[in-house]
C-alpha positions, 0 to 999 in steps of 0.5 A: 569445533571452530567450524561449528562455533562461525556456523551458530554464529552465522545462523544467530546473526541470520536470525538478528537480520530477521528481527530488524528486517520486521517492523512491529507495530500497534495498529488499531482495527474495528477498534482493537488495539492488535499487533502488526509484523510488517517484513522490511521488504514490504515497506515502500517507500513514496519519496513525495509522500500522498496528497495532504501527506506529504511527510509520510514516505514510508508505507506498506499494502497489508491483505486482512481477510476481515476487509476483503477484498480492501487491503490496509494503506499501513503507516509505517511512521504514524502506526494509527493511520492507514488507508483502506485500499481496493484494486480498482479493476474491482470496480471496473475491470477495463481500468488503466491508469495510463501515468506520465513518463516523469511518473514512471521514471519516478517510481523507477518503472521498465515494465508496467507489470512491475505495477500494482495499481490502487485506489483509496477509498472513503470510509461512511456512516452508511456504506452505500455512500462510500467511495472511490478515489479512482482519478488518484490512484496509488501506483506501486513498483514492487521490484523497486518498493517504491510508489506515488500516489499519480493524479491522472488528466482523464476526466472518465475517472472521478474522486467520488465512483461509488464503492457500491453500485446503485444496482447492487 
């Protein structure tokens, strides 16, 4: 009897830990309020915040089939704030964000394969005029859940790369 009680208590504590390990946010998507559950393990810490939003440090990349191939970079601290992001290789298959040793150190990157790279999309009224920031990508070390917006020194990338090519 004593061991069964201990086992039940262990399951209950595990369930409570799982509940605590999930953040429940109310977000607005496409004009509608939605509940978004984000696992704590999916929260990425940006020690320096994002450019212009240094006070926000906790984000999660959230896939959404309605937005594919894009995703949301969702603020955990301000649930009303989310950025549309896209893997830059979706636009430029040969895109390569060469980050500095300092940036790699801050991200605790030991292997480039541990990094996910995202670019922020600026949506405007006419989607044909929407752009992607390829010059300052978001780099995420998925193993360490650390992120940083990195400003590249390469002039070949633009702050306002067209989301939709003129040939499309």
